[in-house]
N, C-alpha and C positions, 0 to 999 in steps of 0.2 A: 673451632674447638676440635682437637684431636684426641681420640680415646683409644687406649690399648687395654685389653683384658689380660690380667695376670702377668703383666710385664715385671721382670725381676729388676728391682732397683737396689743399688748399693751405695753406701756413703763413699766419701772420697778415698778413705784408706781401706775400703772393702772389708771392714770388720763387722759392719752391720748391713743387713739386707731385709727387703720386704718384697712380697708378691701381692700387690693390692688387687682387689676385685676390678678396679678401674684406675688406670694411670692416665690422667687427663692434663693436656697442655692447652692453656687458654690465654688470651691477651685481653679479654673484655670483662669489665666489671659486671655487666648484666648477666653474663654467663656464669659468673661465680655464684650469684644468687640462685640460678637455676640448678647448679651443681649441688649446692647445700640443701636446697628443698628436696631434690631427688634423693640424695643420701638419707635424709631424714625419713622420707616415705618408705625407702627400702630397708631401713634399719642398719645403716653402715656408718662408721665413723669417717671423719675427714681429716686430712693432714696436708699442709702446704710444704712443698720442698723447693729448695733453690740449688745451690751448688753442692749441697751435701757435705759441707766442710766439718760439721760437728763430728767428733770422734766417738760418740755414743749413739744410742737408738732413739734420740729425741725426735727425729723426723720419721721414724718407721710407723707404717700403719698398713693393715691388711684390708682396709676398707676402700675409700676413694682417696687417692694421692694426687694432689693438684700441683702441677709444675707451672710456676708463674714467670718462668725466664723470658717469655715473650712480652711481659709487661715491663719493658726496659727503656722507657723514654723519659726525657725531660718534658714536662707539661707547662702550659702557660699558668702563671700565677692567677688564681681566681679574683674576679673583680670585687668581691666582698671582703678581701683582706685589707685591714686598716693600713693607712699610709704610715710609713715608718722609714727611718734612715738605715735599718738593718738590711742586709743582703739576704734575700729569701729566694728559694727555688723549690718548685714542686717536682718530685720525681716518683716514677712508678716503683713499686716495692721490689720488683724482680730485677731491677738494674744491678749489675755488678758494680763494686766500688771502683774497679778499674775503668769501666765505661763511664761512670759518673765523673771520675777525675778528668777523663779526656774531654767530656762535654763541658765541665766547668772551666777547663783550661781555655776552651774556645771563647768563653765569655769573660776571660780574665778574672776568674773566681777560683776559690780553692776551699777544700774542707778544712775545718778547724783542727781536727785530729784524725788519726788513722791508726789502724792496727798494723801488724807486721807484714801482712800480705793483702792483696786487693782483688782476688777473684771471687770473694763471697758476695752473695746478694745483700743489698743494704738491709732488707728485711730480716734476713737470718742473722746478721751482725747485730742489729738492734734488739731483736727478740731475745738473744742470749747474753746481752750486756758485754759484747766484744769491746775491747778497749785498746787504747794505745799506751803511751807513757808520758807523764808530765803531771806533777802533784798539783798544779793549778789548772789542769785541764780535765774535763769530764770525759767519760767513755763516749763512744760514737753516738749513743742515744741522747747525749746531751745536746745535739744539734737539732733535735726534733721540736717543732713548734705546732704541728697539726698532723693528724692521721685520719685516713679514710679506711673504715673497717666494714667488711661484710660479716655480720654476726651470725650466730647459730640458728637464728630464726629467719634468716634470709634478708633481713632489713640492713640498710646501709647507714652508717653513722660517721659523722665527722667529729673527732674527739680532740679536745683542746684543754689547756689549763683554764681556770676561772677567768683569768685576764687574757684570754686567747686573742689570736691575731685576726680572727673573723669578726666582723661587725654584725651583730644579730639584727640590727635595724634594717640592714640591706642584704642580708643573707638570702640567696636565691638559688641554692643547689638543688635541682630537681630530684625528688625521691630520696633525699639524704636528710637525716635528723642531725641537727647540730647539738652537740653536748659539750658544754664548757664547765668542767668540774675538775678540781685538782685530783680527787681520789680516783675518778674514772681514768684520767690521763695517766697518772703514775702507776696505775694497775695495768693498763693495756700496753704501756710503753715497753716494759720488759715482761712479756707474758708467755714466752716459750711456745707460741702458737696456739695457746689454749682458749683464746677469746673469739677467734674467728680468722678470717683471712684479711690481712692488711693489703690494700690496693695501692696506696700511695702515701707519701709523706711530704710535708712542707718543712724544709730544713733551713736553719740559719747557717750561712757560710760566710766566707770572708773575701775581701778583695785579694787577688793573687799576691802572695808574699813569697820571699826567698828565705831559705834556711841554710845555715852553715853547720856542718856536722864535723865532729872531732872524736876519734876513737883512739884511746890510749890504753896501754898495758899498765897494770900496777899489781901489787900484792894485796891479798885479802887483809893481812895485818894493817896495811895502810888505809884501806877503804873502810874497814869495819868501824873505826871511831867516827868517821864522817856519816855513816849510816845511823849510828847510835844517837848522835846529836842532831841529825837531819840536815846538817850543813850541806851535804852533797846534793840534796834535792833542790836547793836554791841556786846551784851553780849554773843551771841552764833551764831553758823552757821545757826540754825533754831530757830525761836522764834514764839510762838503761844500764844494767850490770849483767854481765855473763861471767860466771866463775867456774873454774874447773873443780869438780867435786873431789878430785884426787890431788894429794900433795906433790909438790915438786920442791925438793930441798927444804922441807920443813914448813912450806907455806903453800897457799893456793893462788895460782895466777888468775887474774881478772882482766876483763876488757870492759872499760867504762865508756859508754857513748854519751856525749853531750851535744845537744842540738839547740841552736839559738836563731832567732830571726836576724837577718842581716840585710844591709843595704848594698853589700858587695855583690858582684856578678861574676860568673865564671870568666877566667882570664882568656880562654880561647875555646874554639869549637870542640876540641878534643875532650876538654873537661866536661862540657855540657853534654856531649854524646855518651859520656861514660855511663849514665844511668840506663840508657838503651842497651849498651853492650853488657852491662851487669845483668839486666833483666833477661836478655837472650841467653847469656851464659848460665844463669841460675835455672833456666828452664830446660837445659839440656839433660837428657836422661843419663848420660855418661857420668855426670857429677854424683848422682845418687848411687849408681851401681859401683863406681870407684870407691866411694866412701864405705858402702856396705861390704865390699870385698876386702878393704883394708881392716875393718873391724872384725871380719870373720877370720881372716888369715892370721892377723897379728893381735888377737884379743888381749894378750898380756901387755901389749903396748898401748892399750886404750888410753891411759893417762897422758902419755906423750902425744898421741894422735889428737886428743882434745886440745892440749896446749898448742899444737901446731895449727889447728883449725881456728882458734881465737886469735892467735898471733897473725894469721893471714888476713884478718879483718882490720888490723891497725890502719889508721889513716889520719894524717895531720889535719887535712881540710878537704871538705867536699861541699860545693855550693851548687844549689839548684833550686827549681821551684819546689814548693812545700811537699807536694805529693810524691815527687821523685825521691826526695830525701827520706821521707818517713817510710816509704816501701823498703823493706829490709832484704828482699831477694830470697834466693834459694828456694824458690816456690816448688819446683819439682821434688826436691828433697823433703820439704815440709809436708807435701801431700803424701809422702810415704813414711811419715813419722807420726808419732802420737805422744800425748803428754797429759799429765794431770797438773792443773794450775790452781793454786789456792790463794784466797784473799785473806790478808791479815791487817787488822787495825794498825795504822802507822804508829800509834802510841803504845803498842805492845812490843814485846821483845822478839820480833820476827827474825832478828839477826841470829838468835840462838837456834831458831828453826833450821835456818840454812846450815848451821854447824852440825845439827843433828842429822841432816841429810848427808853431810860429809862422813859422819860416823857410820851411818847405815851403809853407804856405798863401800866404805872400807871393809865392813863386816862381810858384805855379800862377795866382795872380791877375794877376801882371804878364805872364807868358809865355803863358798859355792862356785867360785870362778865366774861370777855373774857381774857384768859391768854396765854402768850407765854410759850410753854412747853419745851424750851431748852435754854441754855445760848447763848448769843451773842458771835460770834467768830470774831477774828481778826488775819489775816495772812498777810505776807509781801512778795512782789515779785519784782524782779529786772526788769528793763525796757526791752522791746523787740522791734525788728525791724519788727515784723509781722504786717501788715497793720490793721488787724481787731482784734488784741489782745487788751483788755482794758488797758494794760500796755504799749501801744505803746509809745516809747520814754520817758517814765516816770516811776519812781519807784512808787509802789502802796501798799496801805493797802486795803485789802479786808475785808469788814464788812459783816458778815453772820448772817441771822435771820432765824433759823430753827424752824420747828414745827413737832411734831409727827402727823401722819395721825389720823384723828378722833377727833382732837382738835376742840372743839366747837368754832365757830367764827374765825378760823384760817385765812380763805381767807380774811375776812374783816380787821383783824389786819395786815396781810401781805401786803395788798394793801396800808394801811396807812404808813407802814414802807417804802415801795417803793416810795411813793410820797414824803416823807420827805428826802429820800436819793437822789432822782432826784433833788429836790429843792436845796440841797447842792452841786450839781455838780457831783454826783456819776454816774457810768454807770454799768448796770447789767451784770453779767456773762452770756454768751450766752446759757449755758446749764441749767441754773437754772430758777426759776419762774421769768418771766419778763413781765407779762401780762399788766403792766402799761406803757411799753415802747411806745405803739402806741399813748398814750396821750401826748408824748413829741417828736414830729416829728423832732425837731432840734437837739436832743441829739446825734444822730448817726453822723451827719456831724461835730458837734462840737468836738466829742470825737476822731474821726478818720479823720485827715487831708488828708489822702491818699485814701479816700473813692472813689473818682471819678476814680483814677488810678486802684483801685481794681475792679471797675465795668467794666472798659474797658478790663482788663485781664480776668475777669469772662466771658465776652461775647466771648473773644478769644478762651477759652477752652470749652465753652458751647454754640456754635453758634446757636443751635436750641432751646435753653431754656429748655432742658430735665431735668435739675437738679434744677429747681425752684419748690417751693411748697408753701403752704399757709403761712408758717412761713417767708420765705424770701421775699415773695411778700408783706406781711403785713408791713414789715419795708422798702419796696422799695429797697431792695438789688438786686432783680432780677425782 
């Protein structure tokens, strides 16, 4: 265990920072219980941090900040897990998704779904309901079958659904209490770090499979009817849409990504190596600084620059192992950008919300010379049973409004986009910019019908309020 006093911690985009009493790095479950008990005796809150990818202050704490990045290994599957034909792996909570993918690759296994980047810790991605895209695929937390939690009283719990994978008759995990209850599982699954410290997960994964990706340009007027009748969503296993918020010749240019499972293989080693080249290229700092310089020098050309950027992504066919295809690249750029992303019930008129964003960006361009510096994104996610997942009991379209850091007026335009999305009944991603949520106090209760059950279970696992912080208190979650 390594301890630093008053270390300054910043999130990935350096918009949020904290100076905790103690910044603690540990890789041992037993030490987590000691840390929690020590914090309680000394009257300090506790917060776990990973890669700091969230764009808000969800991870900030001035008490004890616990870095679990050293808890990053695949573990043996416990002997008490029931025999099944499902592919299960046990992973420590601090493992990054990239590291997890590499380890699964060695076992000829793969994740079922993936977000756009892979440097987040698995715990951070799950706790904030991070998602990929595919209307028949749940967000990343949909792979979880069991969790090991060190709670606010220092006790350790294994939490599973009522029909959990652990056999109570042979359960023999020393010092750990087995809880098999649907409400507890669905409350702890997406809990924003409020229940305690997650140590490990047992995930259901898949045998390694290959994906074929196709990215095509189209017009908003052509894609809009397919969104309204939902036919676009059934055209592929994964569907994503990027649309330029600015008109070109009376319409908006779009890039539609369709990804399907395939039995084909790359035709040559150059095609297979492309993912590595794309990853290395996307991590080069010059890409970000070049893009930022262009938008700064030629701000009036922003609509054309966005068009060029999405056109550059066109691709007739790319085939590779699943995690290489699902990874979207541009990681260095994304780490220097920020966004608000809102969930809309797939059965509502979310298409009109996107068009209102078009109107808003046009207004800001004409009146204030303020520009959105990225295309609007649309991704689709299957309903979830997790109480605090924005897709709780409903299929979702996520509408994303990103900006490069340094964009003049970005905060002003982003707040306007948040307000119009709140007005249309959307709810923000927990890990993205959601600073307008405080202005809509009824939105949380309206979106999450199991909120009061979640709060009762939160107090059960955190009886002393150790895992509250400004973020959770601001929204009256703790």
